[in-house]
LODREN-593455 format. One line per field, with one value per residue (C-alpha): residue number from 0; residue in one letter; x, y, z. Coordinates in steps of 0.5 Angstrom, whole numbers, m for minus. Layout:
num [NUM; ...] .
residuo [a; ...] .
east [X; ...] .
north [Y; ...] .
up [Z; ...] .
END
This chain:
num [0; 1; 2; 3; 4; 5; 6; 7; 8; 9; 10; 11; 12; 13; 14; 15; 16; 17; 18; 19; 20; 21; 22; 23; 24; 25; 26; 27; 28; 29; 30; 31; 32; 33; 34; 35; 36; 37; 38; 39; 40; 41; 42; 43; 44; 45; 46; 47; 48; 49; 50; 51; 52; 53; 54; 55; 56; 57; 58; 59; 60; 61; 62; 63; 64; 65; 66; 67; 68; 69; 70; 71; 72; 73; 74; 75; 76; 77; 78; 79; 80; 81; 82; 83; 84; 85; 86; 87; 88; 89; 90; 91; 92; 93; 94; 95; 96; 97; 98; 99; 100; 101; 102; 103; 104; 105; 106; 107; 108; 109; 110; 111; 112; 113; 114; 115; 116; 117; 118; 119; 120; 121; 122; 123; 124; 125; 126; 127; 128; 129; 130; 131; 132; 133; 134; 135; 136; 137; 138; 139; 140; 141; 142; 143; 144; 145; 146; 147; 148; 149; 150; 151; 152; 153; 154; 155; 156; 157; 158; 159; 160; 161; 162; 163; 164; 165; 166; 167; 168; 169; 170; 171; 172; 173; 174; 175; 176; 177; 178; 179; 180; 181; 182; 183; 184; 185; 186; 187; 188; 189; 190; 191; 192; 193; 194; 195; 196; 197; 198; 199; 200; 201; 202; 203; 204; 205; 206; 207; 208; 209; 210; 211; 212; 213; 214; 215; 216; 217; 218; 219; 220; 221; 222; 223; 224; 225; 226] .
residuo [m; k; k; l; s; f; l; i; g; t; l; s; c; l; l; f; v; k; n; q; a; k; a; q; t; y; f; a; q; d; l; n; g; s; p; i; r; e; k; k; y; t; d; v; n; g; s; p; y; l; t; a; n; w; e; k; a; t; v; q; l; s; n; g; q; t; y; n; v; e; v; k; y; d; l; v; s; d; d; l; t; f; k; s; p; k; g; d; s; l; s; f; v; q; p; v; k; e; f; k; l; s; y; i; n; d; n; q; p; q; t; h; l; y; r; s; g; f; p; s; t; g; g; k; t; t; e; r; s; f; y; e; v; l; y; d; g; g; t; k; l; l; k; k; r; a; k; s; i; w; m; e; t; t; t; y; g; t; a; t; q; t; k; n; i; t; d; r; t; t; y; f; a; f; k; d; n; k; m; i; p; i; k; q; d; k; k; s; v; l; a; a; l; s; d; k; a; d; k; m; e; k; y; v; k; e; n; k; i; d; w; k; q; d; t; d; l; a; k; v; f; e; y; y; n; s; i] .
east [55; 47; 45; 51; 48; 41; 43; 46; 40; 35; 40; 40; 32; 31; 36; 33; 26; 29; 32; 26; 22; 27; 27; 19; 19; 25; 20; 14; 18; 22; 16; 12; 6; 0; m5; m12; m18; m19; m24; m30; m33; m39; m45; m41; m40; m32; m26; m24; m16; m11; m10; m13; m7; m1; 4; 11; 13; 19; 16; 20; 17; 17; 23; 27; 27; 26; 23; 21; 14; 8; 2; m5; m7; m14; m17; m23; m20; m13; m10; m4; m3; 3; 3; 7; 11; 5; 0; m3; m5; m1; m2; 4; 4; 10; 7; 9; 12; 12; 12; 14; 10; 12; 8; 5; m1; m3; 4; 8; 12; 9; 13; 9; 11; 6; 8; 5; 6; 3; m2; m9; m13; m20; m25; m22; m15; m10; m2; m2; m6; m2; m1; 2; 8; 8; 14; 19; 22; 22; 15; 12; 6; 1; m4; m10; m14; m20; m25; m32; m38; m45; m52; m56; m64; m64; m71; m76; m81; m77; m73; m68; m61; m54; m47; m42; m35; m34; m27; m25; m18; m15; m9; m5; 1; 5; 9; 11; 9; 2; m3; m6; m11; m11; m15; m12; m12; m7; m11; m11; m4; m1; m5; m1; 5; 4; 11; 14; 8; 12; 17; 11; 7; 13; 14; 7; 6; 13; 11; 5; 2; m3; m6; m10; m4; 0; 7; 6; 4; 10; 14; 11; 13; 20; 21; 18; 23; 29; 28] .
north [m16; m18; m10; m9; m14; m11; m4; m6; m10; m4; 1; m4; m4; 3; 5; 0; 3; 10; 7; 4; 10; 15; 10; 10; 18; 18; 14; 18; 24; 22; 19; 25; 21; 23; 19; 18; 15; 8; 9; 4; 0; m2; m7; m7; m14; m14; m11; m4; m6; m9; m14; m15; m15; m10; m12; m10; m5; 0; 7; 13; 20; 26; 28; 22; 19; 11; 7; 0; 0; m4; m1; m2; 1; 3; 2; 6; 12; 11; 12; 9; 8; 5; 2; 5; 1; 1; m1; 5; 7; 13; 17; 20; 28; 28; 25; 18; 18; 10; 4; m3; m9; m16; m21; m28; m30; m37; m39; m35; m29; m23; m16; m10; m3; 2; 10; 16; 23; 21; 25; 25; 20; 23; 21; 21; 21; 26; 26; 23; 17; 10; 6; m1; m1; m7; m5; 1; 3; 9; 7; 4; m1; 2; m2; 2; m2; 2; 0; 3; 2; 2; 1; m5; m6; m14; m15; m12; m7; m6; 0; m6; m4; m7; m4; m8; m6; m7; m8; m4; m5; m1; m1; 5; 6; 12; 15; 21; 24; 22; 17; 12; 8; 0; m6; m13; m15; m15; m9; m4; m5; m5; 1; 5; 2; 4; 8; 1; m3; m8; m10; m11; m15; m20; m20; m22; m27; m31; m31; m34; m28; m29; m22; m23; m24; m18; m22; m23; m15; m13; m18; m14; m7; m10; m12; m5; m1; m5; m4] .
up [98; 98; 99; 93; 88; 90; 89; 82; 80; 81; 78; 72; 72; 72; 66; 62; 63; 62; 56; 53; 55; 51; 45; 44; 45; 40; 35; 36; 35; 29; 25; 27; 29; 32; 36; 31; 33; 29; 24; 26; 20; 24; 21; 14; 10; 8; 10; 8; 9; 4; 10; 16; 20; 22; 17; 17; 12; 10; 10; 6; 8; 3; 7; 5; 12; 12; 18; 19; 22; 22; 18; 16; 9; 9; 2; 3; 5; 2; 8; 12; 19; 23; 30; 36; 41; 45; 40; 39; 32; 29; 23; 19; 19; 14; 7; 5; m1; m1; 3; 2; 5; 7; 9; 8; 4; 2; 6; 0; 2; m1; m3; m5; m7; m6; m8; m9; m13; m19; m23; m21; m25; m23; m18; m11; m13; m11; m12; m5; m7; m7; m13; m13; m17; m21; m26; m24; m31; m35; m37; m31; m30; m24; m20; m16; m12; m8; m4; m3; 2; m2; 1; m1; 0; 3; 3; m3; m1; 6; 9; 11; 8; 9; 8; 3; 2; m6; m9; m15; m19; m25; m28; m31; m36; m33; m39; m41; m34; m36; m33; m39; m36; m39; m39; m38; m45; m51; m55; m49; m47; m54; m55; m49; m52; m59; m61; m61; m64; m69; m64; m58; m63; m64; m57; m55; m61; m59; m51; m48; m44; m39; m39; m33; m29; m26; m27; m34; m35; m32; m37; m42; m39; m38; m45; m48; m43; m46; m53] .
END
């Protein structure tokens, strides 16, 4: 009886290991992931990532497949990587159409949607660049965060330099298939939405809009799309 129990236990363990290996194989094949060397930002002040840790995300690829994985978004290279069950950093072979991040920031749950496929806005941006979608209507409100590394001479008259990461944020109205740059102020936003100027003017007068807050900007675009 003991031998039979031992044999059953051994077979169960073998089946478990086999199924785990099979699941990981399917995971890698389905995502078309390939191992990459994680970029090393040595001797740099600041983080290149949107968040320093791996974050849970729902990722939709260009072929329509959707996966729930842990990701890191590198704002210097504008690149998204995901973590395999073994803990390896993998790149997406299929282009990423969009991803939705869910994480905790300052003890508050955060959800942010990022999407590619928009026209280039110049510089290093391409159709594969990711923009945060703050309002997803007919006329969309988009936010672009980008980081770059710049050298700074720390002591005057010497060759001593430090590498610093700087953060730059820009906003766009995506309207009639065009990317219209906007600033976080009334004049700039209403200029982009000028085809409904009278109603928009009335709306912002009747509502206390904080133009520096993303949530308030989204409300303005929500109203614009409703009229």
